[in-house]
C-alpha positions as CSV (number, residue, x, y, z in Angstrom):
1,M,0.2,-0.1,0.2
2,S,2.2,3.3,-1.1
3,S,1.2,6.1,1.1
4,T,0.1,9.4,-0.7
5,N,2.6,12.3,-1.0
6,T,0.5,15.7,-2.1
7,T,2.1,19.0,-2.0
8,S,1.6,21.3,0.8
9,S,-0.3,23.8,-1.4
10,S,-2.8,20.9,-2.4
11,W,-3.0,19.3,1.3
12,W,-6.9,19.3,1.1
13,K,-6.8,16.5,-1.5
14,T,-6.3,14.0,0.9
15,S,-8.4,15.5,3.5
16,T,-12.0,15.3,4.5
17,V,-14.4,18.0,5.4
18,Y,-17.1,17.7,8.0
19,Q,-20.5,20.2,7.2
20,V,-21.6,21.6,10.7
21,Y,-25.3,22.9,10.6
22,P,-24.8,24.8,13.7
23,K,-28.5,25.3,14.4
24,S,-29.0,21.5,14.9
25,F,-25.7,20.5,16.0
26,N,-25.1,20.8,19.8
27,D,-26.9,23.4,22.1
28,T,-24.9,24.3,25.4
29,T,-27.3,26.7,26.6
30,G,-30.5,25.2,26.9
31,S,-31.9,27.7,24.1
32,G,-33.2,24.7,21.8
33,T,-30.9,26.2,19.2
34,G,-27.2,24.9,18.7
35,D,-24.1,27.3,19.0
36,I,-20.8,28.0,18.6
37,R,-19.5,26.3,22.0
38,G,-21.3,23.2,21.1
39,L,-19.3,22.5,18.2
40,T,-16.1,23.4,20.2
41,E,-17.3,20.9,23.0
42,K,-17.7,18.2,20.2
43,L,-13.9,19.0,18.4
44,D,-12.6,15.7,20.0
45,Y,-15.4,13.5,18.5
46,L,-14.6,15.4,15.2
47,Q,-11.0,14.8,15.6
48,H,-11.5,11.1,16.5
49,L,-13.1,10.7,13.4
50,G,-10.4,11.7,11.2
51,I,-12.0,15.0,10.1
52,D,-9.4,17.6,9.2
53,I,-11.5,20.4,7.8
54,V,-14.7,21.7,9.5
55,W,-17.2,23.2,7.7
56,L,-19.1,25.8,9.9
57,Q,-22.4,27.2,8.3
58,P,-23.3,31.1,8.7
59,V,-23.0,32.1,12.4
60,Y,-23.4,35.6,11.0
61,V,-26.2,38.4,12.4
62,S,-29.3,37.5,10.3
63,P,-33.0,37.6,10.5
64,Q,-33.0,33.8,9.8
65,H,-35.4,34.1,6.9
66,D,-33.2,31.5,5.3
67,N,-31.3,29.9,8.1
68,G,-28.4,32.4,8.3
69,Y,-28.2,32.6,4.4
70,D,-29.6,36.1,4.5
71,V,-26.9,37.8,6.4
72,A,-27.5,41.1,8.2
73,D,-23.8,42.1,9.0
74,Y,-21.1,40.1,7.7
75,Y,-18.8,40.9,10.6
76,R,-20.5,40.3,13.7
77,I,-21.8,36.8,15.2
78,N,-25.5,36.3,15.9
79,P,-25.8,36.4,19.5
80,D,-28.2,33.1,19.1
81,F,-25.2,31.2,18.4
82,G,-22.8,32.8,20.9
83,T,-20.0,35.7,20.6
84,M,-16.9,36.5,18.8
85,E,-14.9,35.2,21.9
86,D,-16.5,31.7,21.6
87,F,-15.6,32.1,18.1
88,D,-11.8,32.6,18.5
89,E,-12.1,29.8,21.1
90,L,-13.3,27.4,18.3
91,L,-10.5,28.9,16.4
92,K,-8.1,27.8,19.0
93,G,-9.7,24.5,19.7
94,L,-9.1,23.7,16.0
95,K,-5.5,25.0,15.8
96,A,-4.5,22.7,18.9
97,R,-6.1,19.3,17.2
98,D,-4.5,20.6,13.9
99,M,-7.9,21.0,12.4
100,K,-8.8,23.6,10.2
101,L,-12.1,26.0,9.8
102,M,-14.1,26.7,6.8
103,I,-17.1,29.1,7.1
104,D,-19.6,30.1,4.5
105,I,-19.6,33.2,2.6
106,V,-23.1,34.3,1.2
107,V,-22.4,37.3,-1.3
108,N,-24.7,36.9,-4.2
109,H,-27.3,38.4,-1.8
110,S,-27.4,39.9,1.6
111,S,-30.7,40.5,3.8
112,T,-32.8,43.5,3.1
113,D,-32.1,44.0,7.2
114,H,-28.2,44.6,6.1
115,E,-27.1,48.4,6.3
116,W,-26.0,48.5,2.9
117,F,-29.6,47.8,1.6
118,Q,-31.3,50.1,4.2
119,Q,-28.9,52.6,2.6
120,S,-29.7,51.7,-0.9
121,R,-33.5,51.6,-0.6
122,S,-33.8,55.1,1.1
123,S,-33.3,56.8,-2.2
124,K,-32.3,56.7,-5.5
125,E,-29.6,59.2,-5.2
126,N,-27.9,57.1,-2.2
127,P,-24.3,56.3,-2.7
128,Y,-25.2,52.5,-1.6
129,R,-28.2,52.7,-4.2
130,D,-25.8,50.7,-6.9
131,Y,-24.8,48.0,-4.5
132,Y,-27.9,46.5,-5.4
133,I,-29.8,45.6,-8.5
134,W,-33.0,48.0,-9.1
135,K,-35.2,48.2,-12.2
136,D,-38.0,50.4,-13.1
137,P,-41.4,48.7,-13.6
138,A,-42.2,47.4,-16.9
139,S,-44.4,49.3,-19.3
140,D,-47.5,47.7,-17.7
141,G,-46.3,48.6,-14.4
142,G,-45.3,45.0,-13.4
143,V,-42.2,43.2,-12.9
144,P,-39.1,44.3,-15.0
145,N,-38.8,40.7,-16.4
146,N,-40.4,37.2,-15.9
147,W,-37.2,35.4,-13.9
148,Q,-38.4,33.5,-11.2
149,S,-37.0,33.1,-7.5
150,K,-35.6,29.9,-6.4
151,F,-38.0,29.8,-3.8
152,G,-41.0,30.2,-6.2
153,G,-42.8,33.4,-7.3
154,P,-41.3,36.2,-9.3
155,A,-37.5,37.1,-8.3
156,W,-38.5,41.0,-8.1
157,Q,-39.7,42.5,-5.1
158,F,-41.4,46.2,-5.4
159,D,-40.2,48.9,-3.3
160,E,-42.8,51.4,-2.6
161,Q,-40.3,54.4,-1.4
162,T,-38.3,54.6,-4.7
163,G,-41.0,53.0,-7.1
164,Q,-38.6,50.4,-8.3
165,Y,-38.1,46.8,-8.1
166,F,-35.3,45.2,-6.7
167,L,-34.0,41.6,-7.6
168,T,-34.5,38.4,-5.3
169,L,-33.3,35.3,-7.0
170,F,-33.9,33.6,-3.6
171,D,-36.2,34.7,-0.6
172,K,-38.0,38.1,-1.2
173,T,-35.7,39.4,2.0
174,Q,-32.6,38.3,0.2
175,A,-31.4,41.1,-2.3
176,D,-28.8,40.3,-4.9
177,L,-26.0,42.2,-4.9
178,N,-24.6,44.2,-8.0
179,W,-21.3,42.7,-8.9
180,E,-20.8,45.0,-11.5
181,N,-20.3,47.6,-9.2
182,E,-16.6,47.8,-8.3
183,Q,-17.2,48.9,-4.8
184,V,-19.4,45.9,-3.9
185,R,-16.6,43.8,-4.9
186,K,-14.0,45.3,-2.8
187,A,-16.3,45.5,0.0
188,V,-16.7,41.6,-0.2
189,Q,-13.0,41.2,-0.6
190,D,-12.3,43.4,2.4
191,M,-15.0,41.4,4.5
192,I,-13.2,37.9,3.5
193,K,-9.8,39.4,4.6
194,F,-11.1,40.2,8.0
195,W,-12.2,36.3,8.6
196,A,-8.9,35.1,6.9
197,E,-6.9,37.4,9.4
198,K,-8.7,36.1,12.2
199,G,-7.6,32.7,11.6
200,V,-10.0,30.9,9.4
201,D,-8.5,28.4,6.9
202,G,-11.2,28.4,4.0
203,F,-14.5,29.5,2.7
204,R,-17.2,27.5,0.9
205,M,-18.9,30.2,-1.6
206,D,-22.6,30.1,-1.5
207,V,-24.1,30.2,-4.9
208,I,-21.4,31.9,-6.2
209,N,-21.7,31.1,-10.0
210,L,-24.6,33.5,-10.2
211,I,-23.2,36.7,-9.1
212,S,-22.6,37.8,-12.7
213,K,-26.0,38.5,-14.3
214,D,-26.7,39.7,-18.1
215,Q,-26.9,43.3,-17.9
216,R,-29.4,43.2,-20.6
217,F,-31.9,41.6,-17.8
218,P,-33.9,39.9,-21.1
219,D,-37.3,38.1,-20.4
220,D,-37.0,34.2,-20.6
221,D,-38.5,32.9,-23.9
222,G,-38.7,29.5,-22.3
223,S,-36.5,27.9,-25.2
224,V,-34.0,26.3,-22.9
225,S,-36.0,24.1,-19.7
226,P,-36.8,25.2,-17.0
227,G,-37.4,28.9,-18.7
228,D,-37.3,30.5,-15.3
229,G,-34.4,32.8,-16.3
230,R,-31.5,30.9,-14.7
231,K,-29.7,30.9,-18.3
232,F,-29.4,34.7,-18.0
233,Y,-27.5,34.5,-14.6
234,T,-26.0,31.2,-14.1
235,D,-22.3,31.0,-14.8
236,G,-22.6,34.6,-16.1
237,P,-20.6,36.6,-18.3
238,R,-18.0,38.2,-16.0
239,V,-18.4,35.0,-13.3
240,H,-14.8,33.9,-13.9
241,E,-13.2,37.4,-13.8
242,Y,-14.5,38.1,-10.5
243,I,-13.7,35.0,-8.8
244,T,-10.4,35.3,-10.2
245,E,-10.2,38.9,-8.6
246,M,-11.2,37.2,-5.2
247,Y,-8.6,34.8,-5.7
248,E,-5.6,37.4,-6.7
249,E,-6.8,39.5,-3.7
250,V,-7.4,37.1,-1.0
251,F,-7.8,33.3,-1.4
252,G,-4.1,33.3,-2.9
253,P,-2.2,35.5,-0.3
254,Y,-3.7,33.6,2.3
255,N,-3.3,30.3,1.1
256,M,-7.0,29.5,1.5
257,V,-9.0,26.4,0.8
258,T,-12.0,27.2,-1.1
259,V,-15.2,25.4,-2.6
260,G,-17.6,26.9,-4.9
261,E,-21.2,26.0,-4.7
262,M,-22.5,25.9,-8.2
263,S,-26.0,26.0,-9.0
264,S,-27.5,24.4,-12.3
265,T,-23.7,24.8,-13.7
266,T,-21.8,23.0,-16.4
267,L,-18.7,20.8,-16.5
268,E,-16.9,22.8,-18.8
269,H,-17.2,25.7,-16.1
270,C,-16.2,23.7,-13.3
271,I,-13.1,22.7,-14.7
272,K,-12.3,26.3,-14.9
273,Y,-13.5,27.1,-11.5
274,S,-11.3,24.6,-10.0
275,N,-8.3,24.1,-12.4
276,P,-5.3,25.5,-10.3
277,A,-3.9,27.4,-13.6
278,S,-7.4,29.7,-13.4
279,R,-6.5,31.0,-10.0
280,E,-10.3,30.6,-8.9
281,F,-11.4,28.0,-6.2
282,S,-9.8,24.5,-4.8
283,M,-13.0,22.5,-5.8
284,T,-16.5,22.8,-6.8
285,F,-20.0,21.4,-5.7
286,N,-22.0,20.4,-8.4
287,F,-25.6,19.0,-7.8
288,H,-26.5,17.0,-10.9
289,H,-26.1,13.9,-9.3
290,L,-29.0,14.9,-6.6
291,K,-31.6,15.6,-9.3
292,V,-32.0,11.8,-10.8
293,D,-34.9,11.5,-9.1
294,Y,-36.4,15.1,-10.3
295,P,-38.8,14.0,-13.1
296,N,-38.1,16.2,-16.0
297,G,-36.1,18.4,-13.7
298,Q,-39.2,19.0,-11.6
299,K,-37.8,19.1,-7.7
300,W,-41.3,19.2,-6.2
301,E,-42.5,16.2,-8.1
302,L,-42.1,12.4,-6.8
303,M,-40.4,9.5,-8.8
304,P,-37.8,6.5,-8.0
305,Y,-34.4,7.7,-8.9
306,D,-32.8,7.0,-12.0
307,F,-29.8,4.5,-10.8
308,E,-28.1,4.4,-14.4
309,A,-28.3,8.4,-14.7
310,M,-26.5,8.6,-11.3
311,K,-23.9,6.4,-12.3
312,Q,-23.5,7.8,-15.9
313,L,-22.9,11.5,-13.9
314,F,-20.7,10.5,-11.4
315,S,-18.4,8.8,-14.2
316,E,-19.0,11.8,-16.4
317,W,-17.7,14.3,-14.0
318,Q,-15.2,12.1,-12.3
319,I,-13.6,11.5,-16.2
320,G,-14.0,15.0,-17.2
321,M,-12.6,16.9,-14.0
322,Q,-9.6,14.5,-14.1
323,A,-9.2,15.0,-17.9
324,G,-9.6,19.0,-17.5
325,G,-7.3,19.6,-14.2
326,G,-10.4,20.1,-11.9
327,W,-11.3,19.0,-8.7
328,N,-14.6,17.8,-7.1
329,A,-16.1,18.0,-3.8
330,L,-17.4,14.5,-3.4
331,F,-20.8,14.4,-1.1
332,L,-24.6,12.7,-1.2
333,N,-25.6,15.1,2.0
334,N,-25.7,18.4,2.8
335,H,-28.2,20.8,4.4
336,D,-30.0,21.6,1.5
337,Q,-30.8,18.0,0.6
338,P,-32.6,15.3,2.1
339,R,-30.8,12.2,3.6
340,A,-29.1,10.2,1.1
341,L,-29.7,7.0,3.2
342,S,-33.4,7.3,2.5
343,R,-33.5,8.7,-0.9
344,F,-31.1,6.5,-2.5
345,A,-31.0,3.1,-0.2
346,D,-32.8,1.3,2.8
347,D,-33.6,3.3,5.9
348,G,-34.7,0.3,7.6
349,D,-34.0,-3.1,7.9
350,Y,-30.7,-2.6,5.8
351,R,-30.0,0.9,7.5
352,A,-26.0,0.0,8.7
353,E,-25.4,-1.7,5.0
354,S,-26.9,1.1,3.1
355,A,-25.3,3.7,5.0
356,K,-21.8,2.1,4.8
357,M,-22.4,1.2,1.0
358,L,-23.0,4.7,0.3
359,A,-20.3,6.1,2.1
360,T,-17.8,3.6,0.3
361,T,-19.0,4.6,-3.2
362,I,-18.6,8.2,-2.7
363,H,-14.9,8.1,-0.8
364,G,-13.7,5.9,-3.5
365,M,-13.8,8.4,-6.3
366,Q,-11.4,11.2,-6.8
367,G,-12.0,14.7,-4.8
368,T,-12.4,15.8,-1.2
369,P,-15.1,14.0,0.6
370,Y,-17.7,16.0,2.7
371,V,-19.4,14.2,5.7
372,Y,-22.7,16.0,6.6
373,Q,-23.6,16.1,10.3
374,G,-25.4,12.9,10.8
375,E,-24.4,11.0,7.8
376,E,-21.6,9.4,9.8
377,I,-24.3,7.7,12.4
378,G,-26.9,6.9,9.5
379,M,-29.3,9.5,10.2
380,P,-32.3,8.8,8.0
381,N,-35.1,11.3,7.1
382,P,-37.1,11.7,10.1
383,V,-40.7,10.8,10.7
384,W,-43.0,13.8,9.5
385,N,-46.3,13.6,11.1
386,D,-48.0,17.0,10.0
387,V,-46.8,20.3,8.2
388,S,-46.8,22.5,11.1
389,E,-43.5,20.5,12.2
390,F,-41.5,21.9,9.1
391,R,-39.5,25.1,9.5
392,D,-38.0,25.6,6.1
393,I,-39.5,28.5,4.3
394,E,-39.0,26.9,0.7
395,S,-41.0,23.7,2.3
396,T,-43.9,25.9,3.8
397,N,-44.4,27.8,0.6
398,M,-44.2,24.9,-1.3
399,Y,-46.7,23.1,0.5
400,R,-49.3,25.9,-0.4
401,L,-48.2,26.3,-4.0
402,L,-48.6,22.4,-4.8
403,Q,-52.2,23.0,-3.6
404,E,-52.8,26.3,-5.3
405,E,-51.0,26.2,-8.3
406,R,-50.5,22.6,-9.0
407,G,-53.9,21.2,-8.0
408,K,-52.3,18.7,-5.2
409,S,-54.5,17.7,-2.7
410,A,-53.3,18.4,1.1
411,E,-52.3,14.8,1.6
412,E,-50.4,14.9,-1.7
413,A,-48.6,18.0,-0.9
414,L,-47.4,16.9,2.2
415,Q,-46.0,13.4,0.8
416,I,-44.1,15.4,-1.8
417,V,-42.8,17.9,1.0
418,K,-41.8,14.9,3.8
419,E,-39.5,13.7,0.9
420,R,-38.2,16.8,-0.7
421,S,-37.8,19.1,2.5
422,R,-34.5,20.7,3.3
423,D,-35.7,19.9,7.0
424,N,-35.1,16.4,6.6
425,S,-31.3,17.0,7.1
426,R,-31.8,19.7,9.7
427,T,-33.0,17.7,12.4
428,P,-30.8,18.1,15.6
429,M,-27.7,15.9,16.1
430,Q,-28.4,12.6,17.8
431,W,-26.2,12.8,20.4
432,D,-27.2,9.8,23.0
433,G,-30.2,8.1,24.0
434,S,-31.6,11.0,26.4
435,E,-34.0,13.4,26.1
436,N,-34.0,15.2,22.7
437,A,-31.1,12.7,21.7
438,G,-28.5,15.1,23.9
439,F,-29.1,17.8,22.2
440,T,-30.6,20.5,24.0
441,T,-31.9,20.5,28.0
442,G,-34.7,23.1,26.1
443,T,-37.2,22.8,23.7
444,P,-35.4,22.1,20.3
445,W,-36.1,24.7,17.7
446,I,-37.5,21.6,15.1
447,K,-38.5,18.4,15.9
448,V,-36.3,15.3,16.9
449,D,-36.5,12.4,15.0
450,E,-38.3,10.2,16.8
451,R,-36.2,7.1,16.3
452,Y,-33.2,8.6,18.1
453,P,-33.2,6.1,21.0
454,S,-32.1,3.5,18.2
455,I,-29.3,6.0,16.1
456,H,-27.1,7.8,18.2
457,V,-23.6,8.5,18.5
458,A,-23.0,6.9,22.1
459,Q,-24.2,3.8,20.7
460,Q,-22.4,3.8,17.6
461,M,-18.9,4.6,19.2
462,A,-19.5,1.5,21.5
463,D,-19.9,-1.0,18.3
464,P,-16.5,-1.1,16.3
465,N,-18.7,-2.5,13.6
466,S,-21.0,0.5,13.3
467,I,-21.7,3.2,10.6
468,Y,-19.2,5.2,12.9
469,Y,-16.1,3.3,12.6
470,H,-16.8,2.4,8.8
471,Y,-16.5,6.1,7.8
472,R,-13.6,6.5,10.4
473,K,-11.8,3.8,8.1
474,L,-12.6,5.1,4.8
475,I,-11.3,9.0,6.2
476,A,-7.9,7.3,7.1
477,L,-7.6,5.5,3.7
478,R,-7.5,8.6,1.9
479,K,-4.7,9.7,3.6
480,Q,-3.0,6.0,3.4
481,V,-3.8,4.9,0.0
482,R,-2.3,7.1,-3.0
483,V,-4.5,5.8,-5.8
484,L,-7.4,7.4,-4.0
485,T,-6.1,10.9,-4.8
486,D,-4.4,10.3,-8.0
487,G,-5.9,7.3,-9.3
488,L,-7.7,7.7,-12.8
489,Y,-11.5,6.8,-13.1
490,E,-13.0,3.9,-15.1
491,R,-16.3,2.7,-14.6
492,L,-16.8,-1.2,-14.5
493,D,-20.4,-2.1,-14.6
494,D,-21.7,-1.7,-17.9
495,A,-25.3,-0.6,-17.1
496,H,-25.6,-3.0,-14.4
497,P,-29.1,-3.0,-13.2
498,D,-28.1,-3.0,-9.4
499,V,-24.3,-2.9,-9.2
500,F,-22.4,0.2,-9.4
501,A,-18.5,-0.9,-10.0
502,Y,-15.5,1.1,-10.8
503,A,-11.8,1.1,-10.7
504,R,-9.1,3.8,-9.8
505,T,-5.7,3.3,-11.2
506,N,-2.3,5.2,-11.2
507,G,0.3,2.5,-12.5
508,S,1.2,1.3,-9.6
509,E,-2.0,0.3,-8.0
510,T,-5.7,-0.1,-8.8
511,L,-8.4,0.3,-6.6
512,I,-11.7,-1.9,-7.3
513,V,-15.0,-0.3,-5.7
514,V,-18.1,-2.3,-6.2
515,S,-21.5,-1.9,-4.6
516,N,-25.0,-3.5,-4.5
517,F,-27.7,-0.6,-4.6
518,S,-30.6,-3.1,-4.3
519,K,-31.9,-4.9,-1.3
520,R,-31.8,-8.4,-3.3
521,D,-28.8,-10.7,-3.9
522,V,-27.0,-10.2,-7.3
523,T,-24.1,-11.2,-8.9
524,F,-21.5,-9.1,-10.7
525,A,-18.9,-10.2,-13.2
526,F,-16.2,-8.3,-14.3
527,S,-15.6,-8.4,-18.1
528,D,-12.4,-10.2,-19.2
529,A,-10.9,-7.3,-20.3
530,V,-10.9,-5.6,-17.2
531,W,-10.1,-8.9,-15.5
532,N,-7.0,-9.3,-17.5
533,D,-6.2,-5.7,-17.4
534,H,-6.4,-5.0,-13.9
535,I,-7.0,-8.2,-11.7
536,A,-5.7,-11.4,-13.1
537,G,-2.8,-12.9,-11.3
538,K,-2.3,-10.4,-8.8
539,S,-3.2,-10.8,-5.0
540,A,-5.9,-8.1,-4.1
541,E,-6.2,-6.8,-0.8
542,L,-9.7,-6.1,0.8
543,L,-9.4,-3.0,2.3
544,I,-12.9,-2.3,3.5
545,G,-16.0,-3.8,3.4
546,N,-19.7,-3.7,4.9
547,T,-20.6,-7.2,5.7
548,E,-19.3,-10.1,8.2
549,V,-18.1,-11.8,5.4
550,S,-14.3,-10.7,3.5
551,P,-14.8,-12.0,0.0
552,A,-11.8,-12.4,-2.3
553,L,-11.7,-10.6,-5.2
554,K,-12.9,-13.0,-8.4
555,Q,-14.1,-12.1,-11.8
556,E,-17.6,-13.4,-10.4
557,I,-18.7,-11.7,-7.5
558,S,-21.7,-12.6,-5.0
559,L,-23.5,-9.6,-3.4
560,S,-25.7,-9.7,-0.6
561,P,-28.5,-6.7,-0.4
562,Y,-26.4,-3.0,0.1
563,S,-23.2,-5.0,0.0
564,S,-19.8,-3.1,-0.6
565,Y,-16.1,-3.6,-0.8
566,M,-13.1,-1.8,-1.7
567,W,-10.1,-3.9,-3.1
568,L,-6.5,-2.6,-3.4
569,V,-4.4,-4.3,-6.4
570,P,-0.9,-3.9,-6.9
571,Q,0.3,-3.7,-10.3
572,Q,3.4,-5.4,-10.3
573,D,5.5,-5.1,-13.8
């Protein structure tokens, strides 16, 4: 097993990131809301798991209309989460454990409560007017164009005071910043520098590929689906210029690890965003593989996920990013997605096997893996009983719109929201079997999943065969096995209806990953070409598996439900 040897400038290629949704992670005050000290208290847990980088989601001052992604002050900590002193303590605790901190930067938009926006709306002559995107009403007095908000409804809000509309691609209280204005870009760079000077090591840039808009602001003629205007602001005309400018001013000089969250992007753009020669980001998130259960691209409709489409997308991005010198952020879960365990596998009888199988499949690919809180203990989507249990603005909006605009019954609308809601991933972290899963001594801001007594950290850490220990081993392997970092990707399963199999090769060793995504026993056979090329006559070592058996690598393999294995094959001369 050859060890990794990445250069110091790309240390994050062998790292694993842990995403913390602070509101739901750990509450130390009894307020019912998680806090910064709650994260500091759990650093030993994350260190034991093997985490290198902790991504802390927004803890800035915010009215919380979109769970902190509506920032009202980029320089201050929201008192609900603690103080700047708490933040400094967190940094100190991370540094003491040789771990790094990545924070969210949300600069496609700000909250309408932000001082910049308050100034901007006060008059057309205000110096801050041009910090945001203001337009006159259309000739009929209506919205300036037909662009739609990502949260439903028009992407424009009318402001009585000055008689103009301002652009809001997300919630109506999230006003889009005008990146054409050099002063906006300078203000953003200054803010990022402030956090870098504090000792923050990296940034996750929220929907950053939407910052450059087509300055004609045309109507969308619907010729390209979904016809909601996104083609005029996604990966827009000056986006690469703006990001390179941030790199030159901040990311490069401070040696930051950065990840761009890319909405509705393309492979070609992501290669450019993450190829070191472009001087933009370390890596990118794309979401195409998480739309394989959207019928005709419709998030708020249900269908079983398209397994073949998922495999093709993973393969296309693995091969394409490698060919173009880009770098992937690897993930199946985050704060905006239902739990992958419930979505793509079995969260009931085969919960443990399923969780381990999904993890092995993702962690064997090229890129930097991201673990979302609770994923490492196999947290499923919670049991929802009533719409009143939801807290997410997008979910409650859609529950109403599905009935009003799409003719769904209340029961149908609830079923869709249950499966699609972002709240699925936002229920409290399950630490132990005590009340509220050990998350809080108060009343949690959102319900705790009622199954927590049988799914929690304390129980998992006591069981060496648990999902937690499977993750711990995968995270360790990334540092030990070089082919996980530099191996070329090759898909091996030839459209098998139940199995996803791929190889990673670097000339000196080959990694083979085989996963059964079904709840039945299946057989998988390697083609003669693959077998002779990579495996025949060589001694394969099973690095990790999720069943009690430790199968040898054979040309034909029997796979039990949701079983998954990773073998290492040295390539002798």
